[in-house]
N, C-alpha and C positions, 0 to 999 in steps of 0.2 A: 430467520429465513434469508435475510439479505446477505449474511456472511456466507451461507451455503451457495447462494447464487454467484457471489464473487469468486468462490473457489471452484466452481464447476469446470472451467477450462483447465485449471491446474490439476484437478483430480483426473480429468480425462487424459491429460498429458502423462501422468504417472501410470495409469492403467495401460495406455498405449505403449509407453516405453517398456513396461514389463513384458508385454506380449509381442511387440513388433519392432522395438528398437528406437533409436533417437530420431531418425529422420521422419518416420511416420508420426511419432509423438510430437515433433516440431510442427508438422502440418496440422495436426489435431489442435494443438495449442493456438496456432495462428488463426485457424478457422473459428475455433471456440471464442477467442478473444474478439474477433471481428463480429461474430454473431451477437455476442454480449453487448458490445458497443452499439451495434445497430438496433438491437431490441430495446436497449435503454433509451436511445434517441427516439425510437418509434413510440414508446409508451409514455415518456416524460418530456419529450421535445427538448431535452438537455442531457448532457453527459458530464458527470463530475470531472474536473480537470485531471485528477490523479488517475482515474480510469482511462481517460483519453490519452494521457501521456504514457502510461504503461502499455496501452494498446499500440500506440505508434512505435514505441521501443520494441515491443514484441514482434510487430510486423517487420520492422527494419532488421533487427538482429536475427529473427527467424529466417527471413529471406537470405541474409548473408550466410547463415548456417547451411541452408539448402543449396545456394549457388556455389559456394566454395566446398561443399560436401565435407564440412568440418564443424564439429559441435563447439568449437572455441568461441565463436561469436555468441551463441546462445548462453554459454557459460559466463561470459563477460557481462551480459545484459543486467543481471541483478546488481552488480557493483556499480554500473553506470546509473541505474535507476536510484539506488540508495544514495549514491554520491550527489545526484541531482536533488533528491528530496532533502538531504541534509543541508545543502546549500540554500534551498528554498526556505526551509524552516529557520535557518540561521539568518538569512536576509530579512525575514519578517520581523525580527527583533528591532529593526530600524524603521518600522511602519507603525501606524497607530494601533494595530491589533495583530498579534501573532497568528500564524496559520491555525494553530490549535484553537485559539480563541474564536477565530472566524468559523471554524468547523463545528465546535461544540458550544459556542456562546449562547446559542438559542435554547439549548437544553439545560444549561446550568449557569448560574452567575457565580463567578469566582473572582477574588481580588486580582488585580493586574499583576502583582509580583508572582502570584501562584501560576497564572497563565504563562508568564515568561519562564519560570523554572520548569514547568511541565513541557513547554515547547523545547527548552534546552535538553531535557531528557530524551526527546525524540531525535534531536540532532545527534547526540552521542550514540543513541541506539542505531540510527541509520548508518553512521560512520562505522560502528562495530560490525553491523551486518555486511556492509560492503567489504570491509577488510577481511572478515572471516570467509566470505564468499571467494575473495581473491586467493586466500591461503588454501582453501579446499581445492579450488580449480587448479592451482599451480603445484600442489603436493600430492594429490590423489587422482584417481582415474574418474572416468565418467560415471560409473556406477555409484561411487562414493558421493560425487557431486549431486546426483539425482536424489540419493537418500538424504543428503544434507538439505536439499531444496524442500523436501517433504517435511523434515524436522523444522526447518525455518518457518514454515506456515504456522506450526503449532507455537513456536517461540513468539512470533509476532502477535498471535492471538492472546497468549498469556500476558505479554507485555501490555497490550492494549487494555485488557481486563484489569490488570494490576494498577495501571495508571488511572483508569476510570474510578476504581475503588479509592485510590489515594486522593483524587480530585474531589470525590464526593465528601470527604472529610472537611473540605474547605468551602463547599457549596453554600451559598446563601439562599434563603427563600426567595423565590421569584415573586414579584408583585402581582397580585391578582387584579386584572383589569376589571373584573365584574364587581369588585368591592368599592370602586370609585362612585361617588354620588354626583349628581348633575352639577353641583356648584363647585366641585373641585377642579383645579386645572389639570 
């Protein structure tokens, strides 16, 4: 259900684009993203950093799209987002825990080298998405870019599922806190 919640502004963007064009779709995406961030804050009193960062980018690039009356800014936003995420994931290799380990470490225990490799896969994936986004926006028109944006949602979902399945092969059983007796440390 959470995945659908995260996709609602994007789905609203596609539907609005199909029936009303890029500028109304941009407004719908901006409003939907702002509502999503606000609702998340209201219900959880926190907003995940990635949700917040993508919201800030969406509002900034969406505003530029509307102000300059050019979809170019909106089309560039994914490349900027994916480049930033690639840099963040890459930089986390120089910290005690990679981004992926921080995000998924509570759900599964995996050896450190596996976390590092999986994190590196995301770096490469984000770079590839940013480059392909740039290629599509510079070689094709707006309609092709919007279709690519929809396809990209599916590609990200499939990659995440494939990596979760791959990681599960290396997952170690989590210690059961209920199995400790009173005398154990």
